[in-house]
PABA-417883 format. One record per residue: residue number from 1; residue in one letter; x, z, y of N, C-alpha, C in turn. Coordinates in steps of 0.001 Angstrom, whole numbers, plus 500000, padded with zeros to 6 digits. Example, Ala and Ser with C-alpha at 12.3 -4.5 7.8 and 13.67 -1.06 7.14 Angstrom:
# PABA-417883
<node i="1" aa="a" n_X="513190" n_Z="507800" n_Y="494310" ca_X="512300" ca_Z="507800" ca_Y="495500" c_X="513200" c_Z="507800" c_Y="496700"/>
<node i="2" aa="s" n_X="512850" n_Z="507080" n_Y="497750" ca_X="513670" ca_Z="507140" ca_Y="498940" c_X="512900" c_Z="507870" c_Y="500030"/>
END
This chain:
# PABA-417883
<node i="1" aa="m" n_X="340604" n_Z="804454" n_Y="133213" ca_X="340487" ca_Z="803387" ca_Y="134175" c_X="339129" c_Z="803524" c_Y="134869"/>
<node i="2" aa="s" n_X="339125" n_Z="803647" n_Y="136179" ca_X="337892" ca_Z="803895" ca_Y="136913" c_X="337127" c_Z="802617" c_Y="137244"/>
<node i="3" aa="d" n_X="337808" n_Z="801493" n_Y="137377" ca_X="337146" ca_Z="800225" ca_Y="137670" c_X="336675" c_Z="799591" c_Y="136367"/>
<node i="4" aa="q" n_X="335386" n_Z="799645" n_Y="136139" ca_X="334844" ca_Z="799054" ca_Y="134925" c_X="334335" c_Z="797664" c_Y="135234"/>
<node i="5" aa="f" n_X="334604" n_Z="796778" n_Y="134325" ca_X="334170" ca_Z="795388" ca_Y="134471" c_X="332720" c_Z="795264" c_Y="134036"/>
<node i="6" aa="t" n_X="331888" n_Z="794713" n_Y="134898" ca_X="330504" ca_Z="794434" ca_Y="134567" c_X="330342" c_Z="792921" c_Y="134527"/>
<node i="7" aa="p" n_X="330130" n_Z="792364" n_Y="133336" ca_X="330007" ca_Z="790905" ca_Y="133259" c_X="328744" c_Z="790430" c_Y="133961"/>
<node i="8" aa="p" n_X="328823" n_Z="789267" n_Y="134607" ca_X="327621" ca_Z="788746" ca_Y="135269" c_X="326568" c_Z="788357" c_Y="134243"/>
<node i="9" aa="e" n_X="325316" n_Z="788551" n_Y="134623" ca_X="324229" ca_Z="788186" ca_Y="133727" c_X="323979" c_Z="786684" c_Y="133820"/>
<node i="10" aa="p" n_X="323739" n_Z="786026" n_Y="132684" ca_X="323443" ca_Z="784591" ca_Y="132727" c_X="322089" c_Z="784346" c_Y="133365"/>
<node i="11" aa="l" n_X="321984" n_Z="783220" n_Y="134046" ca_X="320723" ca_Z="782864" ca_Y="134697" c_X="319796" c_Z="782170" c_Y="133710"/>
<node i="12" aa="i" n_X="318539" n_Z="782415" n_Y="133855" ca_X="317537" ca_Z="781710" ca_Y="133068" c_X="317279" c_Z="780395" c_Y="133781"/>
<node i="13" aa="g" n_X="317427" n_Z="779292" n_Y="133069" ca_X="317360" ca_Z="777972" ca_Y="133692" c_X="315970" c_Z="777400" c_Y="133840"/>
<node i="14" aa="t" n_X="314988" n_Z="778250" n_Y="134080" ca_X="313620" ca_Z="777754" ca_Y="134164" c_X="313156" c_Z="777458" c_Y="135577"/>
<node i="15" aa="k" n_X="313859" n_Z="777923" n_Y="136562" ca_X="313471" ca_Z="777681" ca_Y="137955" c_X="314463" c_Z="776699" c_Y="138562"/>
<node i="16" aa="f" n_X="314062" n_Z="775438" n_Y="138607" ca_X="314949" ca_Z="774446" ca_Y="139212" c_X="314126" c_Z="773462" c_Y="140016"/>
<node i="17" aa="w" n_X="314796" n_Z="772782" n_Y="140878" ca_X="314168" ca_Z="771876" ca_Y="141832" c_X="314993" c_Z="770610" c_Y="141854"/>
<node i="18" aa="i" n_X="314366" n_Z="769472" n_Y="142036" ca_X="315066" ca_Z="768199" ca_Y="142148" c_X="314838" c_Z="767648" c_Y="143548"/>
<node i="19" aa="e" n_X="315921" n_Z="767207" n_Y="144183" ca_X="315815" ca_Z="766511" ca_Y="145462" c_X="316340" c_Z="765096" c_Y="145275"/>
<node i="20" aa="i" n_X="315612" n_Z="764112" n_Y="145776" ca_X="316059" ca_Z="762723" ca_Y="145761" c_X="316131" c_Z="762270" c_Y="147210"/>
<node i="21" aa="d" n_X="317333" n_Z="761899" n_Y="147643" ca_X="317584" ca_Z="761544" ca_Y="149046" c_X="317105" c_Z="762642" c_Y="149987"/>
<node i="22" aa="g" n_X="317337" n_Z="763890" n_Y="149602" ca_X="316996" ca_Z="765018" ca_Y="150451" c_X="315539" c_Z="765415" c_Y="150442"/>
<node i="23" aa="v" n_X="314697" n_Z="764711" n_Y="149660" ca_X="313273" ca_Z="765031" ca_Y="149586" c_X="313020" c_Z="765801" c_Y="148296"/>
<node i="24" aa="a" n_X="312423" n_Z="766968" n_Y="148413" ca_X="312158" ca_Z="767811" ca_Y="147250" c_X="311075" c_Z="767193" c_Y="146376"/>
<node i="25" aa="v" n_X="311365" n_Z="767120" n_Y="145072" ca_X="310413" ca_Z="766628" ca_Y="144068" c_X="310328" c_Z="767744" c_Y="143031"/>
<node i="26" aa="a" n_X="309344" n_Z="768613" n_Y="143157" ca_X="309337" ca_Z="769879" ca_Y="142430" c_X="308709" c_Z="769840" c_Y="141057"/>
<node i="27" aa="y" n_X="308120" n_Z="768749" n_Y="140655" ca_X="307324" ca_Z="768796" ca_Y="139441" c_X="308044" c_Z="768326" c_Y="138186"/>
<node i="28" aa="f" n_X="309354" n_Z="768318" n_Y="138166" ca_X="310071" ca_Z="768033" ca_Y="136925" c_X="310091" c_Z="769277" c_Y="136069"/>
<node i="29" aa="t" n_X="309918" n_Z="769096" n_Y="134768" ca_X="309862" ca_Z="770228" ca_Y="133852" c_X="311127" c_Z="770366" c_Y="133017"/>
<node i="30" aa="e" n_X="311962" n_Z="769325" n_Y="133013" ca_X="313173" ca_Z="769374" ca_Y="132195" c_X="314249" c_Z="768507" c_Y="132816"/>
<node i="31" aa="c" n_X="315475" n_Z="768979" n_Y="132714" ca_X="316642" ca_Z="768233" ca_Y="133174" c_X="317743" c_Z="768444" c_Y="132139"/>
<node i="32" aa="s" n_X="318322" n_Z="767343" n_Y="131660" ca_X="319400" ca_Z="767463" ca_Y="130681" c_X="320472" c_Z="766417" c_Y="130969"/>
<node i="33" aa="g" n_X="321664" n_Z="766657" n_Y="130464" ca_X="322735" ca_Z="765682" ca_Y="130584" c_X="323785" c_Z="765995" c_Y="131627"/>
<node i="34" aa="l" n_X="323827" n_Z="767213" n_Y="132129" ca_X="324880" ca_Z="767569" ca_Y="133086" c_X="326170" c_Z="767833" c_Y="132310"/>
<node i="35" aa="n" n_X="326781" n_Z="766757" n_Y="131834" ca_X="327992" ca_Z="766859" ca_Y="131022" c_X="329129" c_Z="766101" c_Y="131689"/>
<node i="36" aa="a" n_X="330312" n_Z="766659" n_Y="131566" ca_X="331525" ca_Z="765991" ca_Y="132035" c_X="332597" c_Z="766194" c_Y="130963"/>
<node i="37" aa="e" n_X="333369" n_Z="765144" n_Y="130708" ca_X="334419" ca_Z="765231" ca_Y="129690" c_X="335624" c_Z="764421" c_Y="130152"/>
<node i="38" aa="t" n_X="336787" n_Z="765038" n_Y="130050" ca_X="338020" ca_Z="764376" ca_Y="130441" c_X="338728" c_Z="763843" c_Y="129203"/>
<node i="39" aa="e" n_X="338930" n_Z="762526" n_Y="129190" ca_X="339676" ca_Z="761900" ca_Y="128099" c_X="341144" c_Z="762247" c_Y="128252"/>
<node i="40" aa="t" n_X="341833" n_Z="762296" n_Y="127127" ca_X="343270" ca_Z="762539" ca_Y="127148" c_X="343982" c_Z="761488" c_Y="126310"/>
<node i="41" aa="t" n_X="345242" n_Z="761318" n_Y="126603" ca_X="346085" ca_Z="760479" ca_Y="125761" c_X="347243" c_Z="761350" c_Y="125282"/>
<node i="42" aa="e" n_X="347649" n_Z="761106" n_Y="124059" ca_X="348733" ca_Z="761913" ca_Y="123494" c_X="350064" c_Z="761199" c_Y="123651"/>
<node i="43" aa="y" n_X="351099" n_Z="761977" n_Y="123975" ca_X="352453" ca_Z="761448" ca_Y="124135" c_X="353393" c_Z="762345" c_Y="123354"/>
<node i="44" aa="a" n_X="353966" n_Z="761780" n_Y="122295" ca_X="354906" ca_Z="762538" ca_Y="121464" c_X="356299" c_Z="762395" c_Y="122056"/>
<node i="45" aa="e" n_X="356860" n_Z="763504" n_Y="122445" ca_X="358195" ca_Z="763513" ca_Y="123041" c_X="359240" c_Z="763379" c_Y="121930"/>
<node i="46" aa="g" n_X="360197" n_Z="762493" n_Y="122133" ca_X="361239" ca_Z="762275" ca_Y="121122" c_X="362076" c_Z="763516" c_Y="120891"/>
<node i="47" aa="g" n_X="362331" n_Z="763840" n_Y="119645" ca_X="363173" ca_Z="764968" ca_Y="119287" c_X="362453" c_Z="766300" c_Y="119214"/>
<node i="48" aa="v" n_X="361207" n_Z="766359" n_Y="119652" ca_X="360432" ca_Z="767595" ca_Y="119569" c_X="359270" c_Z="767316" c_Y="118618"/>
<node i="49" aa="n" n_X="359476" n_Z="767651" n_Y="117348" ca_X="358530" ca_Z="767247" ca_Y="116315" c_X="357293" c_Z="768139" c_Y="116201"/>
<node i="50" aa="d" n_X="357309" n_Z="769302" n_Y="116834" ca_X="356170" ca_Z="770206" ca_Y="116686" c_X="355350" c_Z="770339" c_Y="117976"/>
<node i="51" aa="f" n_X="355469" n_Z="769361" n_Y="118867" ca_X="354737" ca_Z="769427" ca_Y="120131" c_X="354329" c_Z="768021" c_Y="120570"/>
<node i="52" aa="v" n_X="353093" n_Z="767892" n_Y="121010" ca_X="352593" ca_Z="766627" ca_Y="121532" c_X="351954" c_Z="766903" c_Y="122897"/>
<node i="53" aa="h" n_X="352376" n_Z="766160" n_Y="123893" ca_X="351772" ca_Z="766277" ca_Y="125222" c_X="350376" c_Z="765663" c_Y="125187"/>
<node i="54" aa="k" n_X="349421" n_Z="766318" n_Y="125823" ca_X="348080" ca_Z="765756" ca_Y="125998" c_X="347885" c_Z="765583" c_Y="127497"/>
<node i="55" aa="l" n_X="347853" n_Z="764320" n_Y="127924" ca_X="347784" ca_Z="764005" ca_Y="129339" c_X="346375" c_Z="763525" c_Y="129702"/>
<node i="56" aa="p" n_X="345833" n_Z="764009" n_Y="130837" ca_X="344495" ca_Z="763565" ca_Y="131242" c_X="344502" c_Z="762108" c_Y="131668"/>
<node i="57" aa="v" n_X="343438" n_Z="761385" n_Y="131289" ca_X="343321" ca_Z="759966" ca_Y="131622" c_X="342217" c_Z="759768" c_Y="132659"/>
<node i="58" aa="r" n_X="340985" n_Z="760056" n_Y="132289" ca_X="339849" ca_Z="759903" ca_Y="133205" c_X="338746" c_Z="760847" c_Y="132766"/>
<node i="59" aa="t" n_X="337894" n_Z="761169" n_Y="133709" ca_X="336751" ca_Z="762023" ca_Y="133414" c_X="335488" c_Z="761180" c_Y="133453"/>
<node i="60" aa="k" n_X="334640" n_Z="761372" n_Y="132452" ca_X="333366" ca_Z="760657" ca_Y="132370" c_X="332228" c_Z="761656" c_Y="132546"/>
<node i="61" aa="f" n_X="331200" n_Z="761201" n_Y="133245" ca_X="329999" ca_Z="761995" ca_Y="133457" c_X="328842" c_Z="761287" c_Y="132755"/>
<node i="62" aa="t" n_X="328119" n_Z="762018" n_Y="131933" ca_X="327027" ca_Z="761409" ca_Y="131178" c_X="325798" c_Z="761214" c_Y="132065"/>
<node i="63" aa="n" n_X="324900" n_Z="760360" n_Y="131619" ca_X="323642" ca_Z="760150" ca_Y="132323" c_X="322817" c_Z="761433" c_Y="132309"/>
<node i="64" aa="v" n_X="321994" n_Z="761604" n_Y="133318" ca_X="321111" ca_Z="762765" ca_Y="133441" c_X="319683" c_Z="762300" c_Y="133203"/>
<node i="65" aa="t" n_X="318936" n_Z="763062" n_Y="132398" ca_X="317540" ca_Z="762731" ca_Y="132106" c_X="316628" c_Z="763766" c_Y="132741"/>
<node i="66" aa="l" n_X="315643" n_Z="763284" n_Y="133479" ca_X="314632" ca_Z="764130" ca_Y="134111" c_X="313292" c_Z="763863" c_Y="133444"/>
<node i="67" aa="k" n_X="312551" n_Z="764929" n_Y="133145" ca_X="311225" ca_Z="764787" ca_Y="132545" c_X="310212" c_Z="765553" c_Y="133377"/>
<node i="68" aa="r" n_X="309009" n_Z="764992" n_Y="133432" ca_X="307941" ca_Z="765654" ca_Y="134166" c_X="306604" c_Z="765232" c_Y="133588"/>
<node i="69" aa="g" n_X="305612" n_Z="766041" n_Y="133865" ca_X="304257" ca_Z="765666" ca_Y="133513" c_X="303838" c_Z="764464" c_Y="134337"/>
<node i="70" aa="w" n_X="303062" n_Z="763577" n_Y="133716" ca_X="302627" ca_Z="762355" ca_Y="134385" c_X="301857" c_Z="762708" c_Y="135654"/>
<node i="71" aa="v" n_X="302193" n_Z="762016" n_Y="136737" ca_X="301483" ca_Z="762187" ca_Y="138009" c_X="301038" c_Z="760814" c_Y="138497"/>
<node i="72" aa="a" n_X="300148" n_Z="760808" n_Y="139465" ca_X="299586" ca_Z="759550" ca_Y="139948" c_X="300576" c_Z="758711" c_Y="140752"/>
<node i="73" aa="s" n_X="301676" n_Z="759288" n_Y="141197" ca_X="302647" ca_Z="758557" ca_Y="142006" c_X="303448" c_Z="757571" c_Y="141153"/>
<node i="74" aa="d" n_X="303671" n_Z="756371" n_Y="141689" ca_X="304478" ca_Z="755357" ca_Y="140999" c_X="305905" c_Z="755292" c_Y="141550"/>
<node i="75" aa="d" n_X="306342" n_Z="756279" n_Y="142312" ca_X="307655" ca_Z="756234" ca_Y="142964" c_X="308800" c_Z="756042" c_Y="141972"/>
<node i="76" aa="l" n_X="308800" n_Z="756813" n_Y="140882" ca_X="309897" ca_Z="756699" ca_Y="139919" c_X="309862" c_Z="755358" c_Y="139196"/>
<node i="77" aa="w" n_X="308660" n_Z="754928" n_Y="138797" ca_X="308550" ca_Z="753634" ca_Y="138134" c_X="309017" c_Z="752523" c_Y="139065"/>
<node i="78" aa="n" n_X="308623" n_Z="752556" n_Y="140326" ca_X="309021" ca_Z="751512" ca_Y="141275" c_X="310529" c_Z="751502" c_Y="141502"/>
<node i="79" aa="w" n_X="311157" n_Z="752679" n_Y="141517" ca_X="312617" ca_Z="752751" ca_Y="141644" c_X="313256" c_Z="752040" c_Y="140458"/>
<node i="80" aa="y" n_X="312758" n_Z="752343" n_Y="139249" ca_X="313299" ca_Z="751686" ca_Y="138053" c_X="312972" c_Z="750192" c_Y="138039"/>
<node i="81" aa="k" n_X="311760" n_Z="749817" n_Y="138428" ca_X="311357" ca_Z="748407" ca_Y="138459" c_X="312274" c_Z="747599" c_Y="139365"/>
<node i="82" aa="n" n_X="312701" n_Z="748166" n_Y="140472" ca_X="313662" ca_Z="747489" ca_Y="141346" c_X="314974" c_Z="747211" c_Y="140618"/>
<node i="83" aa="v" n_X="315417" n_Z="748148" n_Y="139778" ca_X="316635" ca_Z="747930" ca_Y="138985" c_X="316417" c_Z="746769" c_Y="138018"/>
<node i="84" aa="v" n_X="315259" n_Z="746757" n_Y="137350" ca_X="314928" ca_Z="745670" ca_Y="136424" c_X="314974" c_Z="744327" c_Y="137148"/>
<node i="85" aa="d" n_X="314504" n_Z="744309" n_Y="138375" ca_X="314472" ca_Z="743079" ca_Y="139170" c_X="315798" c_Z="742774" c_Y="139872"/>
<node i="86" aa="g" n_X="316831" n_Z="743582" n_Y="139588" ca_X="318155" ca_Z="743315" ca_Y="140145" c_X="318398" c_Z="743899" c_Y="141522"/>
<node i="87" aa="r" n_X="317509" n_Z="744750" n_Y="141994" ca_X="317665" ca_Z="745385" ca_Y="143304" c_X="317987" c_Z="746863" c_Y="143089"/>
<node i="88" aa="i" n_X="319256" n_Z="747140" n_Y="142875" ca_X="319677" ca_Z="748506" ca_Y="142572" c_X="319850" c_Z="749277" c_Y="143880"/>
<node i="89" aa="k" n_X="319120" n_Z="750366" n_Y="143989" ca_X="319236" ca_Z="751240" ca_Y="145150" c_X="319761" c_Z="752586" c_Y="144668"/>
<node i="90" aa="r" n_X="321009" n_Z="752842" n_Y="144987" ca_X="321604" ca_Z="754123" ca_Y="144603" c_X="321094" c_Z="755207" c_Y="145541"/>
<node i="91" aa="r" n_X="320831" n_Z="756371" n_Y="144974" ca_X="320325" ca_Z="757493" ca_Y="145755" c_X="321125" c_Z="758748" c_Y="145441"/>
<node i="92" aa="s" n_X="321073" n_Z="759682" n_Y="146365" ca_X="321667" ca_Z="760988" ca_Y="146089" c_X="320589" c_Z="761863" c_Y="145449"/>
<node i="93" aa="v" n_X="320962" n_Z="762514" n_Y="144369" ca_X="320041" ca_Z="763381" ca_Y="143634" c_X="320699" c_Z="764745" c_Y="143498"/>
<node i="94" aa="s" n_X="319955" n_Z="765790" n_Y="143814" ca_X="320454" ca_Z="767156" ca_Y="143668" c_X="319571" c_Z="767908" c_Y="142684"/>
<node i="95" aa="i" n_X="320218" n_Z="768640" n_Y="141792" ca_X="319527" ca_Z="769521" ca_Y="140852" c_X="319879" c_Z="770935" c_Y="141299"/>
<node i="96" aa="i" n_X="318866" n_Z="771698" n_Y="141663" ca_X="319092" ca_Z="773004" ca_Y="142279" c_X="318511" c_Z="774083" c_Y="141375"/>
<node i="97" aa="l" n_X="319335" n_Z="775054" n_Y="141002" ca_X="318921" ca_Z="776175" ca_Y="140159" c_X="318652" c_Z="777387" c_Y="141043"/>
<node i="98" aa="y" n_X="317495" n_Z="778006" n_Y="140848" ca_X="317117" ca_Z="779197" ca_Y="141603" c_X="317069" c_Z="780401" c_Y="140682"/>
<node i="99" aa="e" n_X="317271" n_Z="781574" n_Y="141272" ca_X="317123" ca_Z="782786" ca_Y="140477" c_X="315680" c_Z="782889" c_Y="140007"/>
<node i="100" aa="n" n_X="315488" n_Z="783503" n_Y="138861" ca_X="314171" ca_Z="783580" ca_Y="138235" c_X="313423" c_Z="784795" c_Y="138776"/>
<node i="101" aa="r" n_X="312671" n_Z="784583" n_Y="139860" ca_X="311897" ca_Z="785660" ca_Y="140494" c_X="310418" c_Z="785377" c_Y="140305"/>
<node i="102" aa="v" n_X="309674" n_Z="786433" n_Y="140060" ca_X="308241" ca_Z="786291" ca_Y="139875" c_X="307548" c_Z="786084" c_Y="141220"/>
<node i="103" aa="s" n_X="307981" n_Z="786799" n_Y="142231" ca_X="307358" ca_Z="786658" ca_Y="143548" c_X="308436" c_Z="786668" c_Y="144621"/>
<node i="104" aa="g" n_X="308054" n_Z="786258" n_Y="145806" ca_X="308992" ca_Z="786234" ca_Y="146917" c_X="309811" c_Z="784953" c_Y="146924"/>
<node i="105" aa="t" n_X="310737" n_Z="784889" n_Y="147842" ca_X="311583" ca_Z="783717" ca_Y="147977" c_X="312767" c_Z="783809" c_Y="147023"/>
<node i="106" aa="a" n_X="312914" n_Z="782798" n_Y="146189" ca_X="314018" ca_Z="782781" ca_Y="145226" c_X="315275" c_Z="782241" c_Y="145891"/>
<node i="107" aa="k" n_X="316410" n_Z="782822" n_Y="145560" ca_X="317699" ca_Z="782445" ca_Y="146124" c_X="318308" c_Z="781297" c_Y="145308"/>
<node i="108" aa="e" n_X="318873" n_Z="780314" n_Y="146017" ca_X="319570" ca_Z="779221" ca_Y="145333" c_X="320831" c_Z="779774" c_Y="144684"/>
<node i="109" aa="m" n_X="320998" n_Z="779482" n_Y="143392" ca_X="322132" ca_Z="780019" ca_Y="142638" c_X="323158" c_Z="778954" c_Y="142270"/>
<node i="110" aa="g" n_X="322766" n_Z="777704" n_Y="142270" ca_X="323692" ca_Z="776629" ca_Y="141921" c_X="323086" c_Z="775289" c_Y="142267"/>
<node i="111" aa="r" n_X="323977" n_Z="774312" n_Y="142521" ca_X="323509" ca_Z="772973" ca_Y="142896" c_X="324471" c_Z="771962" c_Y="142305"/>
<node i="112" aa="w" n_X="323900" n_Z="770926" n_Y="141694" ca_X="324662" ca_Z="769802" ca_Y="141177" c_X="324222" c_Z="768565" c_Y="141943"/>
<node i="113" aa="n" n_X="325137" n_Z="767922" n_Y="142648" ca_X="324835" ca_Z="766740" ca_Y="143454" c_X="325343" c_Z="765501" c_Y="142734"/>
<node i="114" aa="l" n_X="324421" n_Z="764645" n_Y="142315" ca_X="324767" ca_Z="763384" ca_Y="141660" c_X="325040" c_Z="762352" c_Y="142737"/>
<node i="115" aa="q" n_X="326156" n_Z="761666" n_Y="142610" ca_X="326538" ca_Z="760666" ca_Y="143607" c_X="326211" c_Z="759267" c_Y="143092"/>
<node i="116" aa="g" n_X="325536" n_Z="758496" n_Y="143917" ca_X="325231" ca_Z="757102" ca_Y="143581" c_X="324337" c_Z="756939" c_Y="142379"/>
<node i="117" aa="a" n_X="323289" n_Z="757733" n_Y="142271" ca_X="322416" ca_Z="757694" ca_Y="141094" c_X="321405" c_Z="756548" c_Y="141185"/>
<node i="118" aa="y" n_X="321118" n_Z="755968" n_Y="140030" ca_X="320059" ca_Z="754963" ca_Y="139914" c_X="319521" c_Z="754998" c_Y="138485"/>
<node i="119" aa="p" n_X="318251" n_Z="754643" n_Y="138297" ca_X="317648" ca_Z="754751" ca_Y="136966" c_X="318102" c_Z="753621" c_Y="136035"/>
<node i="120" aa="v" n_X="318363" n_Z="753996" n_Y="134784" ca_X="318742" ca_Z="753017" ca_Y="133758" c_X="317756" c_Z="753020" c_Y="132589"/>
<node i="121" aa="k" n_X="316834" n_Z="753986" n_Y="132598" ca_X="315831" ca_Z="754031" ca_Y="131526" c_X="314620" c_Z="754808" c_Y="132042"/>
<node i="122" aa="w" n_X="313462" n_Z="754250" n_Y="131809" ca_X="312204" ca_Z="754926" ca_Y="132127" c_X="311391" c_Z="754961" c_Y="130853"/>
<node i="123" aa="q" n_X="310819" n_Z="756100" n_Y="130559" ca_X="309987" ca_Z="756226" ca_Y="129362" c_X="308638" c_Z="756794" c_Y="129767"/>
<node i="124" aa="g" n_X="307595" n_Z="756075" n_Y="129434" ca_X="306241" ca_Z="756501" ca_Y="129758" c_X="305712" c_Z="757496" c_Y="128742"/>
<node i="125" aa="p" n_X="304532" n_Z="758007" n_Y="129003" ca_X="303948" ca_Z="759023" ca_Y="128122" c_X="303473" c_Z="758449" c_Y="126800"/>
<node i="126" aa="s" n_X="303395" n_Z="759318" n_Y="125814" ca_X="302764" ca_Z="758984" ca_Y="124535" c_X="301320" c_Z="759450" c_Y="124615"/>
<node i="127" aa="f" n_X="300415" n_Z="758669" n_Y="124012" ca_X="298997" ca_Z="759010" ca_Y="124060" c_X="298478" c_Z="759258" c_Y="122653"/>
<node i="128" aa="r" n_X="297693" n_Z="760340" n_Y="122509" ca_X="297038" ca_Z="760657" ca_Y="121241" c_X="295655" c_Z="761184" c_Y="121550"/>
<node i="129" aa="a" n_X="294667" n_Z="760571" n_Y="120960" ca_X="293288" ca_Z="760977" ca_Y="121220" c_X="292968" c_Z="762346" c_Y="120633"/>
<node i="130" aa="d" n_X="293712" n_Z="762774" n_Y="119609" ca_X="293412" ca_Z="764053" ca_Y="118962" c_X="294286" c_Z="765196" c_Y="119471"/>
<node i="131" aa="s" n_X="294890" n_Z="765049" n_Y="120651" ca_X="295783" ca_Z="766071" ca_Y="121181" c_X="295478" c_Z="766317" c_Y="122657"/>
<node i="132" aa="d" n_X="295733" n_Z="767531" n_Y="123091" ca_X="295529" ca_Z="767846" ca_Y="124509" c_X="296861" c_Z="768187" c_Y="125191"/>
<node i="133" aa="t" n_X="297951" n_Z="767593" n_Y="124712" ca_X="299257" ca_Z="767844" ca_Y="125315" c_X="299398" c_Z="767069" c_Y="126620"/>
<node i="134" aa="v" n_X="300295" n_Z="767532" n_Y="127444" ca_X="300546" ca_Z="766911" ca_Y="128745" c_X="301233" c_Z="765571" c_Y="128544"/>
<node i="135" aa="a" n_X="300784" n_Z="764561" n_Y="129266" ca_X="301454" ca_Z="763251" ca_Y="129252" c_X="302749" c_Z="763390" c_Y="130047"/>
<node i="136" aa="v" n_X="303871" n_Z="762976" n_Y="129452" ca_X="305188" ca_Z="763187" ca_Y="130053" c_X="305884" c_Z="761846" c_Y="130251"/>
<node i="137" aa="e" n_X="306500" n_Z="761683" n_Y="131419" ca_X="307366" ca_Z="760532" ca_Y="131661" c_X="308784" c_Z="761042" c_Y="131850"/>
<node i="138" aa="s" n_X="309764" n_Z="760199" n_Y="131512" ca_X="311153" ca_Z="760595" ca_Y="131720" c_X="311906" c_Z="759460" c_Y="132404"/>
<node i="139" aa="l" n_X="312935" n_Z="759856" n_Y="133123" ca_X="313773" ca_Z="758935" ca_Y="133868" c_X="315218" c_Z="759297" c_Y="133601"/>
<node i="140" aa="e" n_X="315986" n_Z="758319" n_Y="133131" ca_X="317418" ca_Z="758544" ca_Y="132879" c_X="318202" c_Z="757924" c_Y="134025"/>
<node i="141" aa="l" n_X="319112" n_Z="758712" n_Y="134599" ca_X="319878" ca_Z="758282" ca_Y="135760" c_X="321353" c_Z="758128" c_Y="135424"/>
<node i="142" aa="a" n_X="321913" n_Z="756965" n_Y="135768" ca_X="323363" ca_Z="756784" ca_Y="135743" c_X="323863" c_Z="757187" c_Y="137127"/>
<node i="143" aa="h" n_X="325126" n_Z="757564" n_Y="137212" ca_X="325693" ca_Z="757979" ca_Y="138494" c_X="327208" c_Z="757923" c_Y="138402"/>
<node i="144" aa="y" n_X="327863" n_Z="757971" n_Y="139557" ca_X="329328" ca_Z="757955" ca_Y="139573" c_X="329904" c_Z="759237" c_Y="139005"/>
<node i="145" aa="r" n_X="329367" n_Z="760341" n_Y="139490" ca_X="329851" ca_Z="761662" ca_Y="139115" c_X="328907" c_Z="762681" c_Y="139714"/>
<node i="146" aa="w" n_X="329101" n_Z="763944" n_Y="139345" ca_X="328388" ca_Z="765023" ca_Y="140038" c_X="329399" c_Z="766043" c_Y="140497"/>
<node i="147" aa="d" n_X="329022" n_Z="766719" n_Y="141566" ca_X="329835" ca_Z="767824" ca_Y="142096" c_X="329007" c_Z="769089" c_Y="142058"/>
<node i="148" aa="r" n_X="329635" n_Z="770170" n_Y="141728" ca_X="328975" ca_Z="771481" ca_Y="141617" c_X="329220" c_Z="772247" c_Y="142902"/>
<node i="149" aa="q" n_X="328147" n_Z="772753" n_Y="143497" ca_X="328284" ca_Z="773611" ca_Y="144690" c_X="327867" c_Z="775008" c_Y="144365"/>
END
C-alpha cells in the first residue's frame, strides 16, 4: 500500500488567547472546563430482552474557569460585582489555541466561542509572606453553550 497514514501531531496547549466581547485579554495562564456531555434516557423495547435503546435528551456544558496572575485592572472583579448586585451582563468569550511557535506569527489552530457567558465565581489571590509565588485570581464563567470553530 503506497498511501501511508500519518497521524496528526497533538497540539501543545500552552499558547492560547482569551477574547471578551472581541477584545483580546492575553494574560490568562490557565483555562479549564471545556466539557460537554449529552444525557441519555434508556428505553427497553418490549420483546427484545438483550437490547436497550439509549436516546439523547439534552447536552450540558460545564462552567469554564480562567486563571491569571493578579493585575492592577479591576475589570473582571467589576464584571462579577455587577452579577452580585443583580446586573448580569452576558458577554461573548472566545478561547483561541495557537500553534506553539518560538518566533514569528503563530497560526490559530482552534477556537471555542462561549455564548452568553457571565461570571458565577471569582477567587482572589492567596497571600504568604514566606513565598515569592505569583498572586493568582480566577474567574468561573457560566454560559449557554460553546461552539468549536
